[in-house]
N, CA, C and O atoms as a DFTB+ gen file, in Angstrom:
704 C
 N C O
     1  1      56.382       5.593     -36.956
     2  2      57.734       5.857     -36.495
     3  2      58.451       4.540     -36.216
     4  3      57.825       3.541     -35.863
     5  1      59.752       4.555     -36.375
     6  2      60.568       3.388     -36.057
     7  2      60.688       3.278     -34.540
     8  3      60.649       4.281     -33.827
     9  1      60.836       2.041     -34.060
    10  2      60.904       1.816     -32.617
    11  2      62.088       0.923     -32.261
    12  3      62.476       0.039     -33.025
    13  1      62.650       1.177     -31.085
    14  2      63.722       0.356     -30.516
    15  2      63.314      -0.003     -29.097
    16  3      62.976       0.868     -28.295
    17  1      63.349      -1.299     -28.798
    18  2      63.059      -1.767     -27.446
    19  2      64.342      -2.402     -26.912
    20  3      64.882      -3.327     -27.520
    21  1      64.821      -1.909     -25.786
    22  2      66.073      -2.375     -25.182
    23  2      65.716      -3.068     -23.874
    24  3      65.214      -2.437     -22.944
    25  1      65.981      -4.373     -23.808
    26  2      65.640      -5.171     -22.631
    27  2      66.893      -5.927     -22.205
    28  3      67.572      -6.521     -23.042
    29  1      67.203      -5.910     -20.926
    30  2      68.362      -6.654     -20.462
    31  2      68.731      -6.309     -19.047
    32  3      67.879      -5.956     -18.232
    33  1      70.027      -6.415     -18.759
    34  2      70.478      -6.113     -17.401
    35  2      71.941      -5.688     -17.381
    36  3      72.743      -6.052     -18.240
    37  1      72.242      -4.903     -16.360
    38  2      73.636      -4.605     -16.018
    39  2      74.013      -5.738     -15.077
    40  3      73.626      -5.735     -13.909
    41  1      74.767      -6.705     -15.582
    42  2      75.012      -7.922     -14.812
    43  2      76.016      -7.731     -13.689
    44  3      75.887      -8.362     -12.640
    45  1      77.014      -6.877     -13.881
    46  2      77.993      -6.679     -12.826
    47  2      79.229      -5.955     -13.313
    48  3      79.221      -5.305     -14.358
    49  1      80.303      -6.082     -12.525
    50  2      81.558      -5.399     -12.836
    51  2      82.734      -6.265     -12.417
    52  3      82.628      -7.090     -11.509
    53  1      83.860      -6.060     -13.097
    54  2      85.085      -6.782     -12.749
    55  2      86.288      -5.891     -13.022
    56  3      86.200      -4.913     -13.763
    57  1      87.416      -6.249     -12.408
    58  2      88.666      -5.554     -12.684
    59  2      88.887      -4.268     -11.913
    60  3      89.837      -3.541     -12.204
    61  1      88.046      -3.965     -10.942
    62  2      88.226      -2.749     -10.145
    63  2      89.161      -3.037      -8.969
    64  3      89.302      -4.191      -8.562
    65  1      89.806      -1.993      -8.414
    66  2      90.786      -2.198      -7.343
    67  2      90.233      -2.880      -6.095
    68  3      90.971      -3.579      -5.400
    69  1      88.957      -2.692      -5.802
    70  2      88.347      -3.368      -4.657
    71  2      86.865      -3.562      -4.910
    72  3      86.324      -3.057      -5.894
    73  1      86.210      -4.292      -4.025
    74  2      84.800      -4.635      -4.197
    75  2      83.908      -3.572      -3.542
    76  3      84.314      -2.421      -3.388
    77  1      82.704      -3.967      -3.164
    78  2      81.693      -3.070      -2.579
    79  2      81.332      -1.972      -3.572
    80  3      81.421      -0.785      -3.258
    81  1      80.926      -2.377      -4.762
    82  2      80.658      -1.441      -5.846
    83  2      79.167      -1.278      -6.099
    84  3      78.371      -2.183      -5.849
    85  1      78.808      -0.099      -6.602
    86  2      77.466       0.157      -7.122
    87  2      77.621       0.934      -8.423
    88  3      78.692       1.465      -8.718
    89  1      76.547       0.994      -9.193
    90  2      76.592       1.630     -10.506
    91  2      75.405       2.562     -10.673
    92  3      74.253       2.151     -10.532
    93  1      75.695       3.816     -10.974
    94  2      74.664       4.779     -11.352
    95  2      74.701       4.837     -12.876
    96  3      75.757       5.074     -13.463
    97  1      73.556       4.622     -13.516
    98  2      73.524       4.560     -14.975
    99  2      72.449       5.479     -15.528
   100  3      71.488       5.834     -14.846
   101  1      72.641       5.852     -16.787
   102  2      71.611       6.608     -17.501
   103  2      71.741       6.312     -18.987
   104  3      72.814       5.957     -19.475
   105  1      70.632       6.465     -19.694
   106  2      70.618       6.271     -21.134
   107  2      70.449       7.634     -21.781
   108  3      69.584       8.418     -21.390
   109  1      71.286       7.907     -22.778
   110  2      71.282       9.195     -23.465
   111  2      70.941       8.938     -24.929
   112  3      71.534       8.070     -25.570
   113  1      69.976       9.701     -25.455
   114  2      69.594       9.569     -26.864
   115  2      69.451      10.959     -27.469
   116  3      69.314      11.951     -26.753
   117  1      69.486      11.015     -28.787
   118  2      69.403      12.285     -29.502
   119  2      68.029      12.936     -29.419
   120  3      67.079      12.373     -28.876
   121  1      67.956      14.131     -29.970
   122  2      66.725      14.927     -29.916
   123  2      65.582      14.303     -30.705
   124  3      64.416      14.561     -30.410
   125  1      65.901      13.487     -31.702
   126  2      64.872      12.856     -32.537
   127  2      64.226      11.644     -31.860
   128  3      63.292      11.054     -32.403
   129  1      64.718      11.277     -30.686
   130  2      64.257      10.077     -29.996
   131  2      63.237      10.448     -28.929
   132  3      63.423      11.407     -28.180
   133  1      62.142       9.664     -28.869
   134  2      61.088       9.885     -27.880
   135  2      60.976       8.646     -27.002
   136  3      60.846       7.531     -27.507
   137  1      61.027       8.842     -25.696
   138  2      60.872       7.736     -24.755
   139  2      59.396       7.369     -24.675
   140  3      58.565       8.205     -24.318
   141  1      59.067       6.124     -25.005
   142  2      57.683       5.654     -24.919
   143  2      57.400       5.028     -23.558
   144  3      56.365       5.295     -22.947
   145  1      58.325       4.195     -23.090
   146  2      58.156       3.529     -21.798
   147  2      59.516       3.219     -21.202
   148  3      60.516       3.109     -21.912
   149  1      59.531       3.080     -19.883
   150  2      60.730       2.647     -19.191
   151  2      61.454       3.776     -18.496
   152  3      61.143       4.953     -18.674
   153  1      62.414       3.386     -17.708
   154  2      63.235       4.338     -16.966
   155  2      64.585       4.466     -17.658
   156  3      65.207       3.463     -18.007
   157  1      65.040       5.706     -17.857
   158  2      66.317       5.919     -18.546
   159  2      67.449       6.223     -17.573
   160  3      68.528       6.639     -17.995
   161  1      67.218       6.023     -16.281
   162  2      68.311       6.155     -15.318
   163  2      67.993       5.324     -14.088
   164  3      66.837       5.010     -13.805
   165  1      69.047       4.978     -13.365
   166  2      68.866       4.175     -12.171
   167  2      70.171       4.025     -11.412
   168  3      71.213       4.531     -11.828
   169  1      70.096       3.319     -10.292
   170  2      71.261       3.071      -9.447
   171  2      71.126       1.655      -8.891
   172  3      70.089       1.297      -8.332
   173  1      72.163       0.867      -9.044
   174  2      72.140      -0.503      -8.541
   175  2      72.361      -0.511      -7.034
   176  3      72.656       0.517      -6.424
   177  1      72.213      -1.684      -6.457
   178  2      72.569      -1.856      -5.052
   179  2      74.091      -1.975      -4.935
   180  3      74.782      -2.181      -5.933
   181  1      74.601      -1.845      -3.722
   182  2      76.025      -2.086      -3.458
   183  2      76.188      -3.589      -3.253
   184  3      75.519      -4.180      -2.405
   185  1      77.067      -4.199      -4.022
   186  2      77.319      -5.628      -3.871
   187  2      78.523      -5.832      -2.963
   188  3      79.575      -5.227      -3.168
   189  1      78.363      -6.683      -1.965
   190  2      79.452      -7.041      -1.056
   191  2      79.838      -8.491      -1.351
   192  3      79.443      -9.395      -0.615
   193  1      80.602      -8.722      -2.417
   194  2      80.832     -10.093      -2.880
   195  2      81.817     -10.874      -2.018
   196  3      82.703     -10.309      -1.376
   197  1      81.633     -12.186      -2.026
   198  2      82.594     -13.082      -1.385
   199  2      83.873     -13.095      -2.217
   200  3      84.978     -13.036      -1.679
   201  1      83.707     -13.173      -3.528
   202  2      84.834     -13.124      -4.457
   203  2      84.963     -11.684      -4.952
   204  3      84.137     -11.226      -5.742
   205  1      85.979     -10.977      -4.500
   206  2      86.126      -9.544      -4.794
   207  2      86.441      -9.254      -6.257
   208  3      86.489      -8.091      -6.656
   209  1      86.657     -10.296      -7.063
   210  2      86.988     -10.059      -8.468
   211  2      85.776      -9.682      -9.310
   212  3      85.936      -9.085     -10.374
   213  1      84.551     -10.019      -8.855
   214  2      83.353      -9.736      -9.652
   215  2      82.211      -9.289      -8.744
   216  3      81.827     -10.000      -7.817
   217  1      81.678      -8.109      -9.022
   218  2      80.488      -7.616      -8.324
   219  2      79.269      -7.967      -9.162
   220  3      79.281      -7.798     -10.381
   221  1      78.225      -8.453      -8.518
   222  2      77.004      -8.862      -9.214
   223  2      75.889      -7.880      -8.888
   224  3      75.596      -7.620      -7.721
   225  1      75.267      -7.333      -9.942
   226  2      74.143      -6.408      -9.743
   227  2      72.848      -6.958     -10.321
   228  3      71.801      -6.836      -9.686
   229  1      72.887      -7.557     -11.499
   230  2      71.683      -8.049     -12.187
   231  2      70.574      -7.001     -12.173
   232  3      69.422      -7.306     -11.864
   233  1      70.933      -5.775     -12.507
   234  2      69.992      -4.648     -12.485
   235  2      69.258      -4.569     -13.829
   236  3      69.902      -4.452     -14.871
   237  1      67.921      -4.630     -13.819
   238  2      67.179      -4.676     -15.086
   239  2      67.159      -3.352     -15.844
   240  3      67.174      -2.271     -15.256
   241  1      67.126      -3.477     -17.166
   242  2      66.939      -2.334     -18.069
   243  2      65.804      -2.713     -19.012
   244  3      65.822      -3.793     -19.604
   245  1      64.825      -1.838     -19.154
   246  2      63.697      -2.068     -20.057
   247  2      63.236      -0.709     -20.570
   248  3      62.497       0.001     -19.887
   249  1      63.674      -0.349     -21.776
   250  2      63.414       0.980     -22.336
   251  2      62.847       0.828     -23.745
   252  3      63.301      -0.018     -24.515
   253  1      61.866       1.642     -24.073
   254  2      61.209       1.597     -25.383
   255  2      61.215       3.005     -25.968
   256  3      60.639       3.926     -25.390
   257  1      61.873       3.169     -27.122
   258  2      61.983       4.462     -27.806
   259  2      61.273       4.413     -29.157
   260  3      61.115       3.348     -29.754
   261  1      60.852       5.582     -29.621
   262  2      60.459       5.752     -31.022
   263  2      61.342       6.850     -31.601
   264  3      61.827       7.723     -30.881
   265  1      61.543       6.790     -32.921
   266  2      62.437       7.756     -33.548
   267  2      62.087       7.948     -35.021
   268  3      61.462       7.094     -35.650
   269  1      62.502       9.078     -35.540
   270  2      62.376       9.362     -36.971
   271  2      63.743       9.310     -37.653
   272  3      63.835       9.424     -38.875
   273  1      64.807       9.139     -36.860
   274  2      66.166       9.196     -37.389
   275  2      67.072       8.269     -36.582
   276  3      66.836       8.031     -35.397
   277  1      68.108       7.751     -37.233
   278  2      69.080       6.958     -36.477
   279  2      70.137       7.855     -35.831
   280  3      70.960       7.385     -35.045
   281  1      70.110       9.131     -36.161
   282  2      71.039      10.081     -35.541
   283  2      70.737      10.150     -34.038
   284  3      69.578      10.227     -33.631
   285  1      71.784      10.121     -33.231
   286  2      71.603      10.167     -31.784
   287  2      71.210       8.827     -31.191
   288  3      70.512       8.772     -30.179
   289  1      71.666       7.724     -31.832
   290  2      71.360       6.375     -31.346
   291  2      71.682       6.292     -29.850
   292  3      72.687       6.855     -29.416
   293  1      70.864       5.610     -29.059
   294  2      71.054       5.597     -27.597
   295  2      72.414       5.051     -27.151
   296  3      72.997       4.165     -27.776
   297  1      72.886       5.619     -26.051
   298  2      74.118       5.187     -25.390
   299  2      73.802       5.001     -23.914
   300  3      72.940       5.686     -23.364
   301  1      74.491       4.087     -23.287
   302  2      74.405       3.919     -21.835
   303  2      75.657       4.514     -21.225
   304  3      76.767       4.230     -21.675
   305  1      75.485       5.341     -20.202
   306  2      76.657       5.869     -19.504
   307  2      76.605       5.414     -18.051
   308  3      75.534       5.254     -17.466
   309  1      77.792       5.212     -17.486
   310  2      77.916       4.630     -16.155
   311  2      78.818       5.474     -15.264
   312  3      79.778       6.094     -15.721
   313  1      78.479       5.478     -13.981
   314  2      79.350       6.008     -12.941
   315  2      79.451       4.900     -11.891
   316  3      78.437       4.479     -11.334
   317  1      80.656       4.435     -11.622
   318  2      80.868       3.343     -10.681
   319  2      81.369       3.925      -9.365
   320  3      82.282       4.751      -9.340
   321  1      80.752       3.476      -8.267
   322  2      81.115       3.962      -6.939
   323  2      81.550       2.802      -6.057
   324  3      81.014       1.698      -6.149
   325  1      82.523       3.069      -5.207
   326  2      82.979       2.123      -4.194
   327  2      82.509       2.642      -2.841
   328  3      82.702       3.815      -2.521
   329  1      81.898       1.778      -2.055
   330  2      81.467       2.177      -0.713
   331  2      82.488       1.670       0.298
   332  3      82.765       0.473       0.371
   333  1      83.052       2.609       1.089
   334  2      84.060       2.208       2.070
   335  2      83.398       1.738       3.362
   336  3      82.171       1.718       3.466
   337  1      84.208       1.364       4.336
   338  2      83.677       0.802       5.583
   339  2      82.904       1.816       6.416
   340  3      82.199       1.442       7.353
   341  1      83.032       3.102       6.080
   342  2      82.285       4.142       6.786
   343  2      80.996       4.517       6.052
   344  3      80.278       5.419       6.483
   345  1      80.703       3.832       4.952
   346  2      79.498       4.104       4.173
   347  2      79.635       5.254       3.193
   348  3      78.643       5.704       2.619
   349  1      80.873       5.742       2.993
   350  2      81.097       6.828       2.033
   351  2      81.245       6.238       0.636
   352  3      81.856       5.185       0.455
   353  1      80.680       6.929      -0.346
   354  2      80.777       6.485      -1.740
   355  2      81.858       7.267      -2.459
   356  3      81.805       8.494      -2.552
   357  1      82.837       6.537      -2.964
   358  2      83.953       7.131      -3.699
   359  2      83.809       6.769      -5.173
   360  3      83.565       5.611      -5.511
   361  1      83.960       7.755      -6.044
   362  2      83.879       7.494      -7.476
   363  2      85.042       6.603      -7.909
   364  3      86.204       6.898      -7.629
   365  1      84.712       5.514      -8.592
   366  2      85.735       4.608      -9.092
   367  2      85.887       4.675     -10.602
   368  3      86.891       4.202     -11.135
   369  1      84.924       5.248     -11.301
   370  2      85.105       5.339     -12.738
   371  2      83.861       5.743     -13.491
   372  3      82.743       5.698     -12.978
   373  1      84.102       6.147     -14.748
   374  2      83.054       6.506     -15.694
   375  2      83.206       5.624     -16.924
   376  3      84.291       5.117     -17.209
   377  1      82.114       5.446     -17.643
   378  2      82.184       4.727     -18.900
   379  2      80.910       4.914     -19.697
   380  3      79.883       5.326     -19.159
   381  1      80.982       4.608     -20.982
   382  2      79.776       4.615     -21.808
   383  2      79.923       3.581     -22.908
   384  3      81.026       3.184     -23.284
   385  1      78.778       3.161     -23.408
   386  2      78.761       2.189     -24.496
   387  2      77.537       2.467     -25.364
   388  3      76.462       2.797     -24.862
   389  1      77.722       2.326     -26.674
   390  2      76.591       2.483     -27.590
   391  2      75.688       1.259     -27.495
   392  3      76.174       0.131     -27.405
   393  1      74.394       1.476     -27.515
   394  2      73.447       0.371     -27.595
   395  2      73.625      -0.267     -28.975
   396  3      73.690       0.456     -29.969
   397  1      73.705      -1.592     -29.065
   398  2      73.892      -2.241     -30.366
   399  2      72.789      -1.864     -31.363
   400  3      71.638      -1.649     -30.983
   401  1      73.162      -1.790     -32.629
   402  2      72.212      -1.413     -33.682
   403  2      71.610      -2.627     -34.388
   404  3      70.800      -2.471     -35.301
   405  1      71.994      -3.818     -33.978
   406  2      71.448      -5.025     -34.593
   407  2      70.518      -5.729     -33.611
   408  3      70.778      -5.742     -32.408
   409  1      69.433      -6.314     -34.122
   410  2      68.513      -7.013     -33.223
   411  2      69.141      -8.282     -32.669
   412  3      70.058      -8.851     -33.261
   413  1      68.627      -8.716     -31.516
   414  2      69.103      -9.946     -30.898
   415  2      69.703      -9.700     -29.531
   416  3      69.664      -8.589     -29.002
   417  1      70.264     -10.774     -28.963
   418  2      70.895     -10.697     -27.641
   419  2      72.376     -10.360     -27.798
   420  3      73.050     -10.862     -28.697
   421  1      72.863      -9.505     -26.912
   422  2      74.248      -9.050     -26.963
   423  2      74.851      -9.084     -25.562
   424  3      74.251      -8.582     -24.612
   425  1      76.036      -9.676     -25.434
   426  2      76.814      -9.590     -24.198
   427  2      77.880      -8.536     -24.428
   428  3      78.684      -8.651     -25.353
   429  1      77.888      -7.506     -23.587
   430  2      78.763      -6.353     -23.793
   431  2      79.643      -6.113     -22.576
   432  3      79.285      -6.457     -21.449
   433  1      80.797      -5.518     -22.827
   434  2      81.694      -5.057     -21.765
   435  2      81.988      -3.590     -22.007
   436  3      82.366      -3.201     -23.112
   437  1      81.818      -2.786     -20.989
   438  2      82.104      -1.352     -21.080
   439  2      83.342      -1.052     -20.247
   440  3      83.335      -1.232     -19.029
   441  1      84.396      -0.597     -20.897
   442  2      85.612      -0.198     -20.189
   443  2      85.352       1.122     -19.460
   444  3      84.646       1.991     -19.972
   445  1      85.916       1.264     -18.284
   446  2      85.722       2.496     -17.513
   447  2      87.058       3.183     -17.265
   448  3      88.121       2.572     -17.378
   449  1      86.982       4.450     -16.928
   450  2      88.157       5.281     -16.674
   451  2      87.836       6.243     -15.536
   452  3      86.676       6.485     -15.203
   453  1      88.888       6.776     -14.960
   454  2      88.745       7.709     -13.841
   455  2      89.642       8.912     -14.103
   456  3      90.795       8.738     -14.498
   457  1      89.135      10.140     -13.891
   458  2      90.010      11.306     -14.050
   459  2      91.110      11.285     -12.986
   460  3      90.850      10.981     -11.821
   461  1      92.328      11.608     -13.391
   462  2      93.427      11.670     -12.433
   463  2      93.408      13.014     -11.721
   464  3      93.175      14.056     -12.333
   465  1      93.654      12.972     -10.439
   466  2      93.616      14.182      -9.621
   467  2      94.981      14.867      -9.607
   468  3      96.017      14.233      -9.805
   469  1      94.952      16.176      -9.369
   470  2      96.196      16.919      -9.170
   471  2      96.770      16.524      -7.805
   472  3      96.092      15.866      -7.016
   473  1      98.005      16.919      -7.528
   474  2      98.629      16.564      -6.251
   475  2      97.855      17.120      -5.062
   476  3      97.710      16.436      -4.049
   477  1      97.355      18.351      -5.171
   478  2      96.590      18.924      -4.053
   479  2      95.272      18.174      -3.867
   480  3      94.828      17.976      -2.736
   481  1      94.650      17.760      -4.957
   482  2      93.409      16.989      -4.847
   483  2      93.661      15.594      -4.283
   484  3      92.810      15.047      -3.582
   485  1      94.828      15.011      -4.586
   486  2      95.164      13.700      -4.026
   487  2      95.263      13.774      -2.507
   488  3      94.832      12.854      -1.812
   489  1      95.826      14.860      -1.990
   490  2      95.911      15.056      -0.550
   491  2      94.512      15.185       0.049
   492  3      94.213      14.598       1.089
   493  1      93.667      15.959      -0.617
   494  2      92.281      16.144      -0.189
   495  2      91.544      14.802      -0.189
   496  3      90.805      14.497       0.747
   497  1      91.747      14.001      -1.244
   498  2      91.119      12.687      -1.344
   499  2      91.561      11.772      -0.208
   500  3      90.748      11.044       0.359
   501  1      92.845      11.810       0.121
   502  2      93.380      10.928       1.152
   503  2      92.751      11.211       2.514
   504  3      92.347      10.286       3.218
   505  1      92.669      12.486       2.884
   506  2      92.177      12.830       4.214
   507  2      90.654      12.839       4.320
   508  3      90.109      12.529       5.380
   509  1      89.970      13.186       3.250
   510  2      88.510      13.282       3.320
   511  2      87.791      12.087       2.703
   512  3      86.572      11.970       2.836
   513  1      88.509      11.214       2.044
   514  2      87.896      10.040       1.445
   515  2      87.067      10.347       0.213
   516  3      86.274       9.510      -0.219
   517  1      87.230      11.515      -0.354
   518  2      86.487      11.896      -1.559
   519  2      87.344      11.609      -2.785
   520  3      88.515      11.249      -2.665
   521  1      86.759      11.769      -3.945
   522  2      87.523      11.576      -5.172
   523  2      87.136      12.633      -6.191
   524  3      86.061      13.228      -6.115
   525  1      88.031      12.859      -7.149
   526  2      87.770      13.842      -8.204
   527  2      86.611      13.360      -9.064
   528  3      86.549      12.191      -9.444
   529  1      85.690      14.276      -9.366
   530  2      84.536      13.946     -10.191
   531  2      84.360      14.999     -11.271
   532  3      84.821      16.132     -11.134
   533  1      83.691      14.615     -12.338
   534  2      83.395      15.546     -13.419
   535  2      82.266      16.483     -13.009
   536  3      81.309      16.061     -12.359
   537  1      82.378      17.749     -13.388
   538  2      81.293      18.700     -13.124
   539  2      80.105      18.436     -14.036
   540  3      78.953      18.583     -13.628
   541  1      80.390      18.047     -15.270
   542  2      79.355      17.820     -16.270
   543  2      79.472      16.387     -16.781
   544  3      80.463      16.039     -17.424
   545  1      78.472      15.557     -16.501
   546  2      78.554      14.151     -16.910
   547  2      78.352      13.948     -18.411
   548  3      78.523      12.830     -18.897
   549  1      77.994      14.996     -19.159
   550  2      77.918      14.869     -20.619
   551  2      79.292      14.570     -21.218
   552  3      79.383      14.039     -22.325
   553  1      80.350      14.905     -20.500
   554  2      81.715      14.633     -20.962
   555  2      81.938      13.127     -21.109
   556  3      82.775      12.703     -21.905
   557  1      81.202      12.319     -20.355
   558  2      81.387      10.871     -20.396
   559  2      81.198      10.337     -21.812
   560  3      81.988       9.513     -22.272
   561  1      80.169      10.793     -22.499
   562  2      79.882      10.256     -23.835
   563  2      80.191      11.232     -24.969
   564  3      79.951      10.906     -26.131
   565  1      80.714      12.412     -24.665
   566  2      81.057      13.398     -25.687
   567  2      82.557      13.333     -25.950
   568  3      83.354      13.825     -25.152
   569  1      82.935      12.731     -27.059
   570  2      84.341      12.487     -27.365
   571  2      85.209      13.720     -27.432
   572  3      86.367      13.672     -27.016
   573  1      84.690      14.832     -27.944
   574  2      85.502      16.042     -28.110
   575  2      86.021      16.552     -26.772
   576  3      87.179      16.957     -26.674
   577  1      85.197      16.539     -25.764
   578  2      85.609      17.029     -24.447
   579  2      86.377      15.976     -23.657
   580  3      87.305      16.309     -22.919
   581  1      85.998      14.712     -23.806
   582  2      86.587      13.641     -23.010
   583  2      88.078      13.473     -23.281
   584  3      88.831      13.140     -22.365
   585  1      88.517      13.692     -24.503
   586  2      89.909      13.430     -24.844
   587  2      90.872      14.483     -24.307
   588  3      92.086      14.331     -24.443
   589  1      90.359      15.536     -23.706
   590  2      91.229      16.527     -23.067
   591  2      91.559      16.154     -21.621
   592  3      92.409      16.790     -20.998
   593  1      90.902      15.141     -21.091
   594  2      91.105      14.745     -19.701
   595  2      92.315      13.833     -19.552
   596  3      92.651      13.076     -20.463
   597  1      92.966      13.911     -18.398
   598  2      94.023      12.968     -18.043
   599  2      93.352      11.902     -17.183
   600  3      92.794      12.206     -16.129
   601  1      93.409      10.646     -17.640
   602  2      92.647       9.585     -16.983
   603  2      93.492       8.344     -16.743
   604  3      94.589       8.196     -17.282
   605  1      92.952       7.463     -15.921
   606  2      93.531       6.141     -15.693
   607  2      92.436       5.113     -15.948
   608  3      91.273       5.355     -15.627
   609  1      92.798       3.971     -16.521
   610  2      91.799       2.934     -16.771
   611  2      91.396       2.274     -15.462
   612  3      92.194       2.159     -14.532
   613  1      90.156       1.847     -15.409
   614  2      89.641       1.130     -14.240
   615  2      89.126      -0.226     -14.726
   616  3      89.742      -0.837     -15.599
   617  1      88.024      -0.698     -14.184
   618  2      87.510      -2.019     -14.542
   619  2      86.507      -1.993     -15.677
   620  3      86.451      -1.049     -16.464
   621  1      85.708      -3.065     -15.744
   622  2      84.706      -3.234     -16.798
   623  2      83.323      -3.384     -16.177
   624  3      83.170      -3.949     -15.094
   625  1      82.318      -2.867     -16.886
   626  2      80.918      -3.113     -16.551
   627  2      80.407      -4.131     -17.561
   628  3      80.638      -3.985     -18.761
   629  1      79.716      -5.157     -17.086
   630  2      79.205      -6.226     -17.945
   631  2      77.695      -6.069     -18.112
   632  3      76.970      -5.824     -17.148
   633  1      77.236      -6.217     -19.366
   634  2      75.818      -6.059     -19.680
   635  2      75.334      -7.194     -20.568
   636  3      76.108      -7.786     -21.321
   637  1      74.060      -7.483     -20.470
   638  2      73.365      -8.354     -21.412
   639  2      72.167      -7.568     -21.903
   640  3      71.285      -7.228     -21.115
   641  1      72.122      -7.272     -23.203
   642  2      71.031      -6.484     -23.768
   643  2      70.381      -7.224     -24.927
   644  3      71.059      -7.782     -25.790
   645  1      69.060      -7.215     -24.928
   646  2      68.278      -7.711     -26.054
   647  2      67.713      -6.513     -26.798
   648  3      67.113      -5.627     -26.190
   649  1      67.902      -6.481     -28.115
   650  2      67.461      -5.349     -28.930
   651  2      66.356      -5.821     -29.873
   652  3      66.523      -6.788     -30.617
   653  1      65.225      -5.118     -29.824
   654  2      64.110      -5.386     -30.729
   655  2      63.888      -4.131     -31.559
   656  3      63.689      -3.046     -31.014
   657  1      63.924      -4.283     -32.888
   658  2      63.736      -3.157     -33.808
   659  2      62.424      -3.339     -34.559
   660  3      62.052      -4.453     -34.927
   661  1      61.726      -2.221     -34.781
   662  2      60.435      -2.288     -35.466
   663  2      60.268      -1.098     -36.408
   664  3      60.572       0.038     -36.043
   665  1      59.790      -1.362     -37.606
   666  2      59.405      -0.347     -38.597
   667  2      60.564       0.455     -39.187
   668  3      60.316       1.490     -39.805
   669  1      61.802       0.030     -39.028
   670  2      62.909       0.767     -39.642
   671  2      62.856       0.647     -41.162
   672  3      63.231       1.579     -41.872
   673  1      62.392      -0.497     -41.661
   674  2      62.315      -0.686     -43.117
   675  2      61.320       0.289     -43.757
   676  3      61.453       0.608     -44.939
   677  1      60.338       0.763     -43.006
   678  2      59.386       1.760     -43.527
   679  2      60.073       3.082     -43.852
   680  3      59.549       3.890     -44.619
   681  1      61.250       3.298     -43.265
   682  2      62.004       4.535     -43.492
   683  2      63.238       4.291     -44.362
   684  3      64.115       5.149     -44.463
   685  1      63.297       3.111     -44.989
   686  2      64.398       2.796     -45.890
   687  2      65.691       2.447     -45.181
   688  3      66.769       2.574     -45.761
   689  1      65.599       2.004     -43.924
   690  2      66.793       1.673     -43.143
   691  2      66.813       0.169     -42.899
   692  3      65.869      -0.386     -42.337
   693  1      67.897      -0.492     -43.323
   694  2      68.069      -1.916     -43.086
   695  2      68.961      -2.091     -41.867
   696  3      70.092      -1.604     -41.852
   697  1      68.467      -2.779     -40.847
   698  2      69.212      -2.937     -39.590
   699  2      69.586      -4.394     -39.348
   700  3      69.465      -4.867     -38.218
   701  1      70.035      -5.118     -40.362
   702  2      70.382      -6.532     -40.191
   703  2      71.788      -6.712     -39.764
   704  3      72.236      -7.843     -39.577
């Protein structure tokens, strides 16, 4: 079977309205993909940066897959949270990015977005400190459903990923 090894880190985030951010992440792959080793989900620490323009997480990613098909190539999806002074976590955005299909080191930026709330939900958010969230997080990486949402752009998640490919040529696939 062909194999993909994804090694790297979620280095941080920039461009969000305020600091004190954390990131909940998960890796999504198709049915033909088998996880051999590693964790496909995690949550970073909350960074309380001196410079509010960039949050630093340096959260490691180390995942090893085997596959019989390139269909369902892995994607990383993100949920960014802001922690307020009372310790409440408010959703600041969602995002996803495809794992690169070429071997080597890659520096990536994932743009994030946030669903816009209705006027009644905005009032609820103001008084309770909560924010509108998706019921189903599959919408994050499923284009057909995502484009029906009314959203606002948020910041960027920064990643460094190393991709190692093995045995794809045995299946007639050139990944150069």
